[in-house]
C-alpha positions in Angstrom: -59.4 -101.1 -47.8 -55.7 -100.4 -48.2 -56.6 -97.0 -49.6 -58.5 -96.1 -46.5 -55.6 -97.1 -44.2 -53.2 -95.1 -46.2 -55.4 -92.0 -46.0 -55.7 -92.4 -42.3 -51.9 -92.7 -41.8 -51.4 -89.6 -44.0 -54.0 -87.7 -42.0 -52.3 -88.6 -38.7 -48.9 -87.6 -40.0 -50.3 -84.2 -41.1 -51.9 -83.6 -37.7 -48.7 -84.5 -35.7 -46.3 -82.5 -37.9 -47.5 -79.0 -36.8 -47.2 -80.0 -33.2 -43.6 -81.1 -33.6 -42.8 -78.0 -35.5 -44.3 -75.8 -32.7 -42.3 -77.6 -30.0 -39.1 -77.1 -31.9 -39.8 -73.5 -32.4 -40.4 -73.0 -28.7 -37.2 -74.9 -27.8 -35.3 -72.7 -30.2 -36.9 -69.5 -28.9 -36.3 -70.5 -25.3 -32.7 -71.3 -26.1 -32.2 -67.9 -27.6 -33.8 -66.2 -24.7 -31.6 -68.2 -22.3 -28.5 -67.2 -24.3 -29.6 -63.5 -24.1 -30.3 -63.8 -20.4 -26.9 -65.4 -19.9 -25.2 -62.7 -21.9 -27.0 -60.0 -19.9 -26.1 -61.6 -16.7 -22.5 -61.7 -17.6 -22.6 -58.1 -18.7 -24.2 -57.2 -15.4 -21.5 -59.0 -13.4 -18.8 -57.2 -15.4 -20.5 -53.9 -14.8 -20.7 -54.6 -11.1 -17.1 -55.6 -11.1 -16.1 -52.3 -12.8 -18.2 -50.4 -10.3 -16.4 -52.1 -7.4 -13.1 -51.3 -8.9 -14.1 -47.7 -9.4 -15.3 -47.5 -5.8 -12.0 -48.9 -4.7 -10.1 -46.2 -6.7 -12.3 -43.5 -5.3 -11.6 -44.6 -1.7 -7.9 -44.7 -2.6 -8.0 -41.2 -4.1 -9.9 -39.9 -1.1 -7.3 -41.4 1.2 -4.5 -39.8 -0.7 -6.2 -36.4 -0.7 -6.7 -36.7 3.0 -3.1 -37.5 3.5 -2.1 -34.6 1.3 -4.3 -32.2 3.3 -2.8 -33.5 6.6 0.7 -33.0 5.2 -0.1 -29.5 4.0 -1.6 -28.6 7.5 1.5 -30.0 9.2 3.8 -28.0 6.8 1.8 -24.8 7.5 2.0 -25.4 11.2 5.8 -26.0 10.9 6.3 -22.8 8.9 4.3 -20.8 11.4 6.3 -22.3 14.3 9.6 -21.5 12.4 8.5 -17.9 11.8 7.6 -17.6 15.5 11.0 -19.0 16.5 12.8 -16.7 14.1 10.9 -13.7 15.5 11.8 -14.7 19.1 15.4 -15.3 18.1 15.5 -11.8 16.5 14.0 -10.3 19.7 16.5 -12.1 21.8 19.3 -10.9 19.6 18.2 -7.3 19.9 17.9 -7.6 23.6 21.4 -9.1 23.8 22.8 -6.4 21.6 21.1 -3.7 23.7 22.5 -5.2 26.9 25.9 -5.5 25.5 25.8 -1.9 24.3 24.6 -0.8 27.8 27.4 -2.7 29.5 29.9 -1.3 27.2 28.6 2.3 27.6 28.8 2.0 31.4 32.5 1.3 31.1 33.0 4.5 29.1 33.5 8.0 30.3 31.4 10.9 29.1 33.6 13.6 27.6 31.0 16.2 26.6 27.5 16.7 25.3 26.2 18.7 22.4 22.5 19.5 22.2 20.7 20.5 18.9 17.3 21.9 19.8 14.8 24.3 18.1 15.3 27.0 20.8 18.9 27.3 19.5 17.8 27.7 15.9 17.9 24.0 14.9 15.1 21.4 14.5 11.7 22.8 13.6 8.3 21.4 14.4 7.8 18.1 12.6 11.1 18.4 10.6 14.1 16.1 10.5 16.4 18.0 8.2 19.6 19.4 9.7 19.7 23.2 9.5 23.0 25.1 9.1 23.1 26.0 12.8 22.9 22.2 13.6 25.7 21.2 11.1 27.9 24.1 12.4 27.5 22.8 16.0 28.4 19.2 14.8 31.4 20.5 12.9 32.6 22.3 16.0 32.2 19.2 18.1 34.1 17.0 15.6 37.0 19.5 15.4 37.4 19.3 19.2 37.5 15.5 18.9 40.2 15.6 16.2 42.3 18.0 18.3 42.0 15.7 21.3 42.9 12.6 19.3 41.1 10.2 21.6 39.3 7.1 20.6 35.7 8.0 21.1 32.2 6.6 20.7 29.1 8.6 19.9 25.6 8.2 21.3 22.8 10.1 19.6 19.4 10.6 21.3 16.3 11.8 19.4 13.7 13.7 21.4 10.4 15.4 20.6 7.6 17.4 22.3 4.3 15.8 23.1 2.3 17.2 20.2 0.8 14.4 18.1 0.8 10.6 18.4 3.4 9.0 20.7 4.3 6.4 18.1 4.8 9.1 15.5 7.0 11.1 17.9 9.1 8.1 18.5 9.7 7.7 14.8 10.3 11.4 14.4 13.0 11.4 17.1 14.7 8.4 15.5 14.8 10.2 12.1 16.3 13.2 13.7 19.0 11.1 15.4 19.6 9.2 12.1 20.1 12.5 10.3 22.9 13.4 12.7 24.4 10.0 12.3 24.4 10.2 8.5 26.1 13.6 8.7 28.8 12.4 11.0 29.5 9.5 8.7 29.3 11.2 5.3 30.9 14.6 6.3 33.4 13.5 8.9 33.9 9.8 8.2 33.1 8.8 11.8 32.9 4.9 11.7 29.3 3.6 11.9 30.2 1.0 14.5 31.2 3.8 16.8 27.8 5.5 16.6 24.8 4.4 18.5 21.3 5.8 17.8 18.2 5.7 20.0 14.9 7.6 20.1 13.0 8.5 23.2 10.3 10.4 21.4 8.3 12.5 24.0 9.3 10.4 27.0 12.1 12.6 28.4 11.2 16.3 28.2 13.7 18.9 29.5 11.0 21.6 29.8 7.2 21.7 30.2 5.3 21.0 27.1 2.6 23.5 28.1 4.5 26.4 26.6 5.8 27.2 23.1 9.4 27.7 24.4 9.2 24.5 26.4 8.2 22.4 23.4 10.9 24.0 21.4 13.5 22.9 23.9 12.1 19.4 23.9 12.5 19.1 20.1 16.1 18.2 20.2 19.0 15.8 19.4 21.5 15.1 22.1 25.0 14.0 21.0 27.0 12.3 23.8 30.7 11.7 23.2 32.3 8.9 25.3 35.9 7.7 25.6 
C-alpha cells in the first residue's frame, strides 16, 4: 500500500515539473522581450530627440542664411546708391566748373584769334597731328604774346566737318584741340591752368559741308587769346 502511494506522489511530481519549467521559461522570455522593447523605445526617443535638435539647427541656419542674404542685398543697394551719388556729384562738379569758367571768360577781353584749318594747309581729313604749318602759326602767336608781356589765357576750340558719326567727330575735334594744348605746354611752357579746351565737333561750321572746300574750312582748331 505504501509503495502505491509513493509511486502516485512521484508520478504527480513528474507531471507538475514540466509545467513549472514551461512557465518559468515563458516568464524569462517575456522579461527579455520587455527589456528589448524598453531598450528600443529608449533608442527611439533618443533618435527623435536628435532629430528635433537637428531640425532646430536647420531652422537656425536657414534664419542666419536669410539674414546674410538680406544684409548682402542691403549692401549692394547701398553701394549702388553711393555710386549714383558719386556720379551726380561729379556731374555737379563739372557743371560748376564749366559755369565758373564761363563767368571768368566773360570778364576777359579777346585779344586775337588764330585759326588752324585744312584750307590753310593744316589739319587733314580724320587726322589729329599738327602739321608744320600749324606749329608755325602757333609759334608766331606765342611770339606776339611774349612781346606784349600780358597775362593771358588761351581757349582752344576743336571743330570738324559733318562727315561720319557725330560722336566720333566730337572726339576728333577734342583730340585736335588737345594736340594744340600739348604743343603750347611742351614747346612754349604755357601753364596748363591757363589753357581751356573744348570740342564742338560738327556743330559750328563756318562754311557749307556740301563742298570739298567748305568741309576743309570746317576741319579746324580755333585758338582764342584773352587777357
